[in-house]
C-alpha positions in Angstrom: -29.6 -0.7 -7.3 -26.6 -0.8 -9.3 -23.4 -1.4 -6.7 -20.0 -2.6 -8.4 -17.7 -3.7 -4.9 -14.1 -3.9 -4.8 -11.9 -6.9 -4.9 -11.4 -8.5 -1.6 -7.7 -7.2 -1.1 -8.9 -3.5 -1.3 -10.9 -4.7 2.0 -9.3 -1.8 4.4 -6.7 -0.6 2.3 -7.4 3.0 2.5 -7.0 3.0 5.9 -4.2 1.0 5.9 -2.7 3.1 3.6 -3.7 6.1 5.8 -1.6 5.0 8.9 1.3 3.4 6.5 2.3 5.2 3.5 4.8 7.9 3.5 6.2 7.1 7.3 9.9 6.7 5.5 12.9 7.4 7.8 15.4 7.1 5.1 17.0 10.6 4.2 15.9 11.0 0.3 17.5 13.5 -1.9 15.9 13.5 -5.7 14.0 14.9 -8.9 10.7 14.2 -10.4 9.9 14.9 -13.8 6.6 14.2 -15.7 6.3 14.7 -19.6 3.3 13.8 -20.8 2.4 9.9 -20.5 5.8 9.1 -18.8 7.2 9.7 -15.1 10.7 9.9 -14.2 12.1 9.9 -10.5 15.5 9.2 -9.3 17.1 9.3 -5.4 19.9 9.3 -3.7 19.6 7.6 -0.3 21.0 7.4 3.2 19.2 4.9 5.1 19.0 4.8 9.0 21.5 2.8 8.6 23.8 5.3 7.3 24.1 3.2 3.8 24.1 5.2 0.9 21.9 3.4 -2.3 20.1 5.5 -5.4 16.9 4.2 -7.6 15.6 5.5 -10.6 12.1 4.3 -11.9 10.2 5.2 -14.7 6.5 5.1 -15.1 4.0 5.1 -18.2 0.5 5.6 -18.1 -1.6 5.6 -21.2 -5.7 6.3 -20.7 -6.1 3.5 -23.4 -4.4 1.0 -22.2 -2.6 1.1 -18.4 0.7 1.5 -16.6 4.2 -0.3 -17.2 6.6 0.8 -14.4 10.5 -0.1 -14.2 12.7 0.3 -11.2 16.2 -0.2 -10.5 18.3 0.3 -7.3 21.8 0.3 -7.0 21.8 -3.0 -4.2 20.7 -5.1 -7.8 17.2 -5.1 -7.2 15.0 -4.4 -10.3 11.3 -4.6 -10.6 8.9 -4.7 -13.6 4.9 -3.8 -12.9 2.3 -4.3 -15.6 -0.8 -3.4 -15.1 -3.4 -3.7 -18.2 -7.1 -2.1 -17.4 -8.9 -1.3 -20.6 -9.2 -4.9 -22.0 -12.4 -5.5 -20.8 -15.0 -3.5 -19.2 -14.4 -4.3 -15.5 -11.0 -6.5 -15.7 -7.6 -5.4 -14.8 -4.5 -7.9 -15.7 -1.2 -7.6 -13.7 2.2 -9.1 -14.2 5.0 -8.3 -12.2 8.7 -9.7 -12.0 11.7 -9.0 -9.8 15.0 -10.1 -8.6 16.1 -10.3 -4.8 17.3 -7.5 -3.2 21.3 -7.3 -4.1 21.6 -10.4 -6.3 21.4 -10.5 -9.8 21.4 -14.3 -9.6 18.6 -15.7 -12.3 16.7 -18.2 -10.1 16.6 -15.6 -7.3 13.8 -14.3 -9.9 10.2 -13.6 -8.7 7.4 -13.4 -11.2 3.0 -13.1 -10.4 0.4 -13.0 -12.4 -2.8 -11.9 -11.8 -6.3 -10.6 -12.7 -9.2 -8.8 -11.0 -13.2 -8.4 -12.7 -15.4 -6.5 -11.4 -19.2 -5.9 -12.3 -22.3 -5.3 -10.6 -23.1 -7.1 -6.9 -19.8 -9.1 -7.8 -16.1 -9.1 -7.8 -13.3 -11.9 -8.3 -9.7 -11.9 -8.6 -7.0 -15.0 -8.9 -3.3 -14.9 -9.2 -0.3 -17.1 -9.8 3.6 -16.5 -8.1 6.1 -18.5 -8.7 9.5 -18.5 -7.1 12.5 -20.6 -6.7 11.1 -22.5 -4.2 7.5 -22.2 -4.4 4.3 -21.6 -6.6 1.0 -20.0 -5.0 -2.2 -20.1 -6.5 -4.4 -17.3 -4.7 -8.1 -16.6 -5.2 -10.7 -14.4 -3.7 -14.6 -13.8 -4.1 -16.7 -10.9 -3.2 -20.3 -10.1 -3.6 -22.1 -7.1 -3.0 -25.2 -5.2 -2.6 -26.2 -1.3 -1.5 -22.8 -0.6 -0.5 -22.2 -3.9 1.6 -19.3 -6.2 0.6 -19.4 -9.9 2.0 -16.1 -11.7 0.6 -13.2 -14.6 1.3 -9.7 -15.1 0.2 -7.4 -18.2 0.1 -3.9 -19.4 -1.1 -2.5 -22.5 -1.6 1.4 -23.1 -2.1 3.2 -26.0 -3.4 7.1 -27.0 -3.5 9.0 -26.0 -6.7 11.6 -28.9 -8.1 13.5 -30.5 -4.9 12.8 -28.0 -2.6 12.0 -28.3 0.7 11.4 -25.1 2.1 7.5 -24.9 1.3 4.9 -27.5 2.2 2.1 -28.4 0.1 -0.7 -26.4 1.6 -3.0 -23.9 2.4 -1.0 -21.3 3.2 -3.6 -18.5 4.3 -7.3 -17.9 4.2 -9.6 -14.9 5.9 -12.9 -13.6 5.5 -14.6 -10.3 5.3 -17.0 -7.6 4.9 -16.6 -4.0 4.4 -19.7 -1.3 3.8 -19.4 2.0 2.2 -22.5 3.6 2.2 -21.1 6.6 0.1 -17.4 8.1 -0.8 -16.6 9.6 2.6 -17.0 6.7 4.8 -16.0 3.2 5.0 -16.1 0.7 7.5 -14.7 -2.8 7.2 -13.6 -6.1 9.1 -11.6 -9.1 8.2 -9.8 -12.3 9.4 -6.2 -13.0 9.1 -3.8 -15.6 10.1 -5.8 -18.4 9.3 -8.6 -16.8 11.1 -6.8 -16.4 14.7 -6.6 -12.7 14.4 -9.7 -10.0 14.1 -9.0 -6.9 12.1 -11.7 -3.5 12.1 -10.8 -0.2 10.4 -13.1 2.8 10.1 -12.2 5.9 7.4 -14.1 8.9 7.3 -13.1 11.7 4.4 -14.1 15.6 5.2 -13.9 18.6 3.0 -13.5 22.0 4.2 -16.9 23.2 2.2 -15.0 27.3 2.3 -11.4 26.2 1.0 -11.7 22.9 -0.3 -8.9 21.3 1.9 -9.0 17.4 2.4 -8.9 15.5 5.8 -8.8 12.0 6.4 -9.1 10.2 9.8 -9.8 6.5 10.6 -8.9 4.4 13.3 -8.0 0.2 13.3 -8.5 -2.6 16.2 -6.5 -5.8 15.7 -7.4 -8.6 18.3 -6.0 -11.9 18.4 -8.6 -14.6 19.0 -6.2 -17.8 20.1 -3.7 -15.4 22.6 -4.4 -15.5 26.4 -2.3 -12.4 27.1 -3.5 -8.7 26.5 -3.2 -8.9 22.7 -5.3 -5.8 21.7 -3.6 -3.3 19.3 -5.6 -0.2 18.7 -4.4 2.5 16.2 -5.7 6.1 14.8 -4.6 8.3 12.3 -5.3 11.4 10.3 -4.3 13.0 7.4 -4.8 17.2 7.1 -4.3 19.5 4.3 -3.2 22.3 6.5 -3.5 25.0 3.4 -2.9 24.2 -0.5 0.4 23.3 -0.4 0.9 21.8 3.1 -0.2 18.4 4.5 0.4 17.3 7.9 0.0 13.3 8.9 0.1 11.6 11.9 -0.4 8.2 13.3 -0.8 6.9 17.3 -1.0 3.1 18.8 -2.0 1.9 22.0 1.6 0.5 22.4 2.5 4.5 22.6 4.2 4.4 19.3 3.6 8.0 17.6 4.4 9.1 14.0 4.5 12.1 12.2 5.0 13.7 9.0 4.9 17.3 7.3 5.0 18.0 3.7 5.5 21.6 2.0 5.7 22.4 -2.1 7.4 25.0 -3.0 6.3 26.8 -6.4 9.7 28.3 -7.0 11.7 26.2 -7.1 9.4 23.6 -7.6 9.7 21.2 -5.0 8.4 19.2 -2.1 10.2 18.8 1.5 8.8 16.0 3.6 9.9 15.6 7.3 9.2 12.5 9.2 9.7 11.7 13.1 8.6 8.7 15.3 8.4 8.5 18.7 8.3 5.5 21.0 6.2 6.5 24.3 7.8 3.8 26.6 10.9 5.6 26.3 9.7 8.9 27.9 12.1 11.1 25.5 11.0 13.9 23.3 14.0 13.2 21.0 12.3 11.2 18.2 13.9 7.3 18.0 13.6 7.9 14.1 14.0 10.8 11.6 14.4 11.3 8.2 14.2 14.3 5.8 13.0 13.6 1.9 13.4 16.4 -0.7 12.1 16.3 -4.3 12.5 18.7 -7.3 10.5 18.6 -10.5 6.9 17.5 -10.5 5.8 16.8 -7.0 2.1 16.9 -7.7 1.4 13.1 -7.9 -1.7 11.1 -9.0 -3.8 9.1 -7.1 -4.9 5.7 -7.9 -7.2 2.8 -6.2 
């Protein structure tokens, strides 16, 4: 039976996206417009620390090539990302470069080049990243059969020039497995922090057969194998389409941290309103510790990408 596994970096990624993406507590006001293959986004932001900022993002999607994305922020940060998916069947090549936040000095720039290759029953990835102090080499290999994947990852770093900030050493490695019997269920487990931490996750996608509305639920267990204290962290999350224009997202962990997002899209004028809140249960108060409002005018329906 044919089965093409995902690359190692995608183990548990859908669950991580469910628990982390869109939980933003800065106040944002902006526009998003799409013209054929081009997408333009611009935002004015008031951060939680009451600092004003702005950003401009331009994205080009081409079905026969891939994606090019450029971002510029008022703090001086600039990024360029390129993703080529059509050079060869199963091959994806990526390249990115950026400069440090708030600095335009040349030697603060960082760059990364990587490649992913997926075939029947196997996937491999490799990358090289470089900054002023460090040259890093990463590699991962995955084998899979009938929905089950097993893989490993390693990173080796070397100092650049006369830098003493980095040692020449293996700076990270991990092992993991993932089981995806269908498009609705994903179970994964992997080690982190030099195999000192175990992370397990479960994701389940549900669809309302009558109205076609989607619901995603999931949970993650993190356990420190070296700590003598109670170091277990359990996190659960969900994302639910209330109707065709309204979406709710929530997350709760065993430390009492509760986060929630409510999104609603309007057709006239075309805009999306997002409200995000976070409560710390240990403080025993009803007022949220963090709160943010986001308003986007224009084309508010974003395409999803694996």
